[in-house]
N, C-alpha and C positions, 0 to 999 in steps of 0.2 A: 732875173728874166726868165730862166727856164722854167723856174715853179709858175710866173705867171702864164706863160704860154701854156702849161699844161692844164693848169686851171682853167682858161679860156675853153680848152679842149673838152676838160670834163663838162663844164656847163653846158658845150655845144650838143655834146653827146647825151646830156639828161634830159638838154628838149626835145632833140629826137626821139628820145624813148618814152618822154612821158606825152606825145603828141601823135602817135602813127594808129590811135585806133580810132573806131567809130561806133558810133549805137545809131541803128536804124529801126525805124517803125514799119513793119512789115503791114499793109492793108491789104486786106484778102476779099475781093469781091465777094458776093452771095452765091451761094450755091447754085447752078444752073438746075436744079430740080425741083421736084413739090417741095422741099426743105426749104428752097431758097422763098417761099412764099410767106414761109413762116417766119423765117430771118432774114428780111433785107439788108440789114445792117453789117452783114458779113463778119468777118473775124480780125484779129490783131493778134500780133506777135511781134517780139523785139527780136533782132539781129544783131549781135554783137561780135563784130571782127575780132576785139584782143580777149576774148575769154572762150574758153573750149569746155567740151562736157567730161568729166571724169567717170560718168556715169550719167544715166538720164535723171539722178536724182542730187547729182553733185557736180562742183564747176570746180574749174582751175586755171590757170593763164594759160596761152596757147605757146604751144614751141612754132620756132621760126618755119614758116611755109603751111601752117593752118590755117585755113580759111574762117574758122570762129563758129559760133552754135546760135541757134535760133530757141530763143525761151517763150513759152506760150503756158496759158491756164486754160484747162481742158475741164469738162465737166464728166464724170463719170470714168475716172482713167484711177484705179488704184487707190483713190482715196487721197491722190498727193493735188497740192493745190497749183505746182508747175512742173513741167518736163523739159528737160534739154534735149537738145536734137540737132546733131552736127548738120552744116549749111545742106549739103548735097543730098543726103539720105531726107532732108525736110522738104525738099524742093523735089527729087525726081526717085526716091525710095531706092537710091542705089550708091555706091562708094565708090565707084570709078565713072568719071566722064563717058568712056567710051561703052557703057553700059546703058546710059540714057536712048530708049526707044525712040527712033524717027517717027515713028506713028504710036499712038498711043491707045488702043482697046481697052477695054474693061477686063477682058483675061489677061493680057499682058502686064495691066497694071497690077492687078489682084495677085499674081504669081511674083511681082516684084516686092510688093509691100510684105507678102507673106514669108517669103527667104527673109529680107532684113527682118522681121518680128521675130522669126526662129532663130537668128544669128545673133540678136543686139537685144530684144525686149521681152524675151521667151520669160524672164523670173517677174516682169512687168504685166506683161498681158500672157497669161496662160492659156491653155486649151480647157473647155469645160470638163468638167467631170466625167464624164461619157467620151472625152476624147474629140469632142467635136469645135469647132471653131469656136473662138471668144465672143460672147455676146456685148464685150463694153466698143463702143465706138472708136477703135485705136486707131484705125485707117486715118483718122486724122492728123496723126503725129508725123506720118512719112508722105513723101509725094502728093503734097499740096498742089505742085504747078499743073497737077493732070486735072484737077477739079476747078482751079481758079485763075484769073489774072491776078497777079502781086504789085501793088506799087509799094515803093519804097521812100522814106525820107530820112534824110541822113546826117547826122551831125558829129562832130568831132569829141572823143574824149581823151583822156590820160591814163597812166598805166597806175598813177594812184590811185584814180575814181574807179577802174577795173577792179584794183586788188581789194578794194572798199567793198565793192558789192559782191565779187567771191565770198569773202569773210563773213558778210551779215546773210548771204542765201545760204552758205554752209554751216552756220551757225543758227540759224532759227528755225523753228519746224516746220516740215513742207508738209503739212494736211490741211485737205480741203475744205473752205468753207463759203463754196460757190453759189451764187445768187446771181440770177439773170438780169435782176433789174441794177443792184449796187456792191456785186462781187464778182461782174464778169471778166471774160478777156481783156476788153478796152480798159478795166480798171487797173488789170495787174500792167498794163502797157504803160497807162497813164502813173502808177506809183513808181515803175523803174527806171523812165524818165524825169522824172521829179527826183529821186535818188541823184541822178547825174546832175541834175540841171532843177533846184526848187523852184517850185512855181511857174517851172516853164508849158505843164501843159495843164488845164481845166477841164470841170464839164461846162454844159452851156444849159443854164438853167430856163431858156426861154425854147430856142430850138430843138433840144433833146427832153425837155420838161424835167432836167436834172438828173437823168441817164446818161453813164458815159458812153457813147457809141464810136467804134473805130472812126468813124469818118471825123469826129470831133477831134479826136485826139491829132487824128493827121492834120486839121485846119490849125489847131493849138499848136502844134510843133512847128508848121512851115511859117507861122505867123512869128514866133519867138527865134527861129534861125533865121529870117529876114532883119529880125533886128538886132543881131548878133553876128557880124559877118565874119569875126573871128573862130567861128564854130564852124565854118566851111558848111553851110548849108546846102544839100543839094538833094535831087529827087530821080528816080529811076522808074522802070517799070519792067516785071517779068512778066511775060507772056504767057496764056494757058498754051500749055504744051498740044500739038496739033493731036489730033485725033477724034474717033466717032464718040468722045464721052461729051455728055450734056457742057454747052459751052456755059461760064459763070454769067452774072447779071451783075448790072451796075449796082455803086454801094447807095444806100438811104440813111438820112437819120431819122429820128424819129418824127418829128414834124413834116419832113419831107415824104416821110412812106403814107403820112395820113393822106396828105394832099394830094398825093401821086395815086392814091387807090379808088377807084370810082365808088366800090361798095362803101368805101369810108367817106369821103368827099362828097358825094351826090346827097345821101340825105342829110349830112351835115349843113350841107349849103341851104337845103330846103329848108330845115326847121330852123337852122341859127345864123342867117345870112353873112348879119354884122362880125358875128363873131369868128365864122369863117374868113372874113375878107381880114380880120386881125391877124390870123393863123397866116393865112399869106404874105400879109406885109413883113409880118417876125421870121420867115424863111428868107423872102426877098434878101433881108438885111443882116439877118444873123446866120443864115442855115447853109448858106450857097456855098460849095466849095469844090472845085473841079480837081481831081488828081492825076489826069494827063498834062495838066502845064507844065511845060519845061522838062518833063519826063524823057531821060534816054532810057534806050536799050541796057538793061544790066548787061555786064560780061559775065556769065559764072564761070567760063575757063579759067579767066583772070584772077576771080576770088580763090576759086580753089585749086589752081595750080601757078602761082603767081613766079615762080622762078622760071616755067617752061614758054609762058607769055612774051612773045615779041617786043622790044623794046620800042615806045613811042612818045612823042613830045610831054604827053599826059604823066606817062609814067615816071619820065624824068624829073618832071618838076615835083614830082611824089613821092621821090626815093626811099623816104623816110618810113613810109607807110606802103609795105608790098602789097598789102590785102585791101588796097584802097579801094570803098566799093563805089566810087563813081566809075562810069562809062567812059572811056577814052574820048577825046574832044572829036574825032570824027566819025563818031557811033551814030546810027542811024535814029533821028528823034521819031518817035513817037505820032503819027498822024491823027 
């Protein structure tokens, strides 16, 4: 009898350990500057609560209380295919909540980013040969919430799945072969999510002309999550930090960008009205997706400092997951 009781306890503990983690797609709005006009599709990355960074190019399991890591693919960063950054630096370029500025201006954000680079990314992003600032776009690695509003779409993962991903990422070559059309940041996010759940995320041949876009990855993951309630699908939003930096812009897919840009759609409508009508119908049936729907404001403090967060009914219901990335039940919903 005693052996049976211990067996039940062991199985229950194993189930709790295997269900504590989550993977979230981070869907990041287009930059609110001239670059946003060139890349209206925005950016995507993957936040993992059970995986942490041993270094920006090597992964490990998280220790208790650690909030996880953000993995992303970037172009022109040391020739690497992916970079791993802890959650709080990725969002705000700091290592402690108390250091997040209440108002973000370009100078303050620049200082925070440069301080983090010197402390943690010097080997990856060194100064130029004459001592000048690095020329590569390394600033995209830290402080993302200063530049963009970020939406998140979360599903549960197991410790076994996390271990398999860590082993694969650490074993394979981390060499960039970035391609804007077919090997971009959204392709990376799609591949990671499909590693956890095969065939969960796919391209849209009609709405995006076969190109993987961040918005399509989110749309696809949301549909998969709704079909599998056991994965505890949820969505959240990380508002862009208050300040005088340019505000980010709404995300668009490929077809959506064409139809909503006058310099593209007006000549197309004049020359090929029937074809333009087909494109519009395709977008209305295939390409629409509202990331704001049901999104709750992400509780960064709870994710980063779970032990210090006050107990709530939501946390009690998820006591097996100290770093649960869902916001509490009484969180302010995004209007």
